[in-house]
C-alpha positions as CSV (number, residue, x, y, z in Angstrom):
1,X,88.3,-50.6,-57.3
2,X,86.9,-51.7,-54.0
3,X,83.3,-51.5,-55.4
4,X,84.3,-53.7,-58.4
5,X,85.9,-56.3,-56.1
6,X,82.8,-56.3,-53.9
7,X,80.5,-56.7,-56.9
8,X,82.6,-59.7,-58.2
9,X,82.6,-61.3,-54.7
10,X,78.8,-60.9,-54.4
11,X,78.3,-62.4,-57.9
12,X,80.5,-65.4,-57.1
13,X,78.7,-65.9,-53.7
14,X,75.3,-65.7,-55.3
15,X,76.3,-67.9,-58.2
16,X,77.3,-70.6,-55.8
17,X,73.7,-70.5,-54.3
18,X,72.1,-72.7,-56.9
19,X,71.8,-76.4,-56.0
20,X,70.4,-79.7,-57.2
21,X,69.2,-82.8,-55.4
22,X,68.5,-86.3,-56.8
23,X,66.7,-88.8,-54.6
24,X,66.3,-92.5,-55.6
25,X,64.6,-95.6,-54.3
26,X,65.3,-99.0,-55.8
27,X,62.2,-101.0,-56.5
28,X,61.3,-104.5,-57.7
29,X,59.9,-104.7,-61.2
30,X,56.9,-106.6,-60.0
31,X,55.9,-104.1,-57.4
32,X,55.6,-100.9,-59.6
33,X,53.4,-100.6,-62.7
34,X,55.5,-99.0,-65.5
35,X,56.1,-99.2,-69.2
36,X,58.8,-101.9,-68.9
37,X,60.7,-103.4,-66.0
38,X,61.0,-100.8,-63.2
39,X,64.4,-100.3,-61.7
40,X,64.0,-97.3,-59.4
41,X,61.8,-94.3,-58.6
42,X,63.7,-91.0,-59.1
43,X,63.0,-87.5,-57.9
44,X,65.1,-84.5,-59.0
45,X,65.0,-80.9,-57.8
46,X,67.0,-77.9,-58.9
47,X,67.1,-74.4,-57.3
48,X,68.5,-71.6,-59.5
49,X,69.2,-67.9,-59.3
50,X,68.0,-65.3,-61.7
51,X,68.3,-61.5,-62.0
52,X,66.1,-58.7,-63.2
53,X,62.6,-60.3,-63.3
54,X,63.9,-63.7,-64.4
55,X,65.5,-62.3,-67.6
56,X,69.1,-63.2,-66.7
57,X,69.9,-66.8,-65.6
58,X,72.8,-66.8,-63.1
59,X,72.3,-70.4,-62.2
60,X,69.9,-72.3,-64.5
61,X,67.0,-74.3,-62.9
62,X,64.4,-75.2,-65.6
63,X,62.8,-78.4,-67.0
64,X,65.7,-79.0,-69.3
65,X,68.2,-79.2,-66.4
66,X,66.0,-81.2,-64.1
67,X,64.7,-83.8,-66.7
68,X,67.7,-84.2,-69.0
69,X,70.7,-83.5,-66.8
70,X,69.5,-84.9,-63.5
71,X,66.6,-87.4,-64.0
72,X,67.7,-89.1,-67.2
73,X,71.4,-89.1,-66.2
74,X,70.6,-90.7,-62.9
75,X,68.4,-93.4,-64.5
76,X,71.1,-94.3,-67.0
77,X,73.7,-94.5,-64.2
78,X,71.4,-97.0,-62.5
79,X,71.3,-99.2,-65.6
80,X,67.9,-98.1,-67.0
81,X,67.4,-97.4,-70.6
82,X,64.6,-94.8,-70.3
83,X,62.5,-92.9,-67.8
84,X,58.7,-93.1,-67.5
85,X,58.1,-89.5,-66.5
86,X,55.3,-89.2,-63.9
87,X,55.4,-85.4,-63.3
88,X,57.4,-82.2,-63.8
89,X,57.0,-78.6,-62.8
90,X,58.9,-75.4,-62.7
91,X,58.5,-71.8,-61.5
92,X,56.7,-69.7,-64.1
93,X,58.9,-66.9,-65.5
94,X,56.8,-65.1,-68.1
95,X,53.9,-62.7,-68.0
96,X,52.7,-61.5,-64.6
97,X,54.9,-64.2,-63.0
98,X,58.0,-62.3,-64.1
99,X,57.2,-59.7,-61.4
100,X,57.8,-62.3,-58.7
101,X,61.5,-62.5,-59.9
102,X,62.3,-58.9,-58.8
103,X,65.9,-58.0,-58.7
104,X,67.0,-61.5,-57.6
105,X,64.8,-64.5,-58.0
106,X,65.1,-68.1,-56.9
107,X,63.3,-70.4,-59.4
108,X,62.9,-74.1,-58.8
109,X,62.2,-77.1,-61.0
110,X,61.1,-80.6,-60.0
111,X,60.6,-83.8,-61.9
112,X,59.8,-87.4,-60.9
113,X,59.7,-90.6,-62.8
114,X,60.3,-94.4,-62.9
115,X,63.5,-95.7,-64.4
116,X,62.8,-98.7,-66.6
117,X,64.8,-101.2,-68.6
């Protein structure tokens, strides 16, 4: 029973490890070249937690999370209608890169773009 309780406590602690960060800078539409009127520059980062060579996501951190749930959501909250995506990247998880996951892995994903009206 003690081992089961310890395993649950460790899982909850590790599950709380994942985090996200969204940084913004408001800009003038005349100062930034974009496909529309620029509102802000947005950068989003997510750190996750995986197990067993990135096969099990404990806390998700992939391009879907960072682009759709963080970047686009923040742009819409700032009054923009869309995002001019300038760059995105994530930790590779397949092929030889899966070996970097080991027992517990910490993948990251980043995206940056310009929020436009």
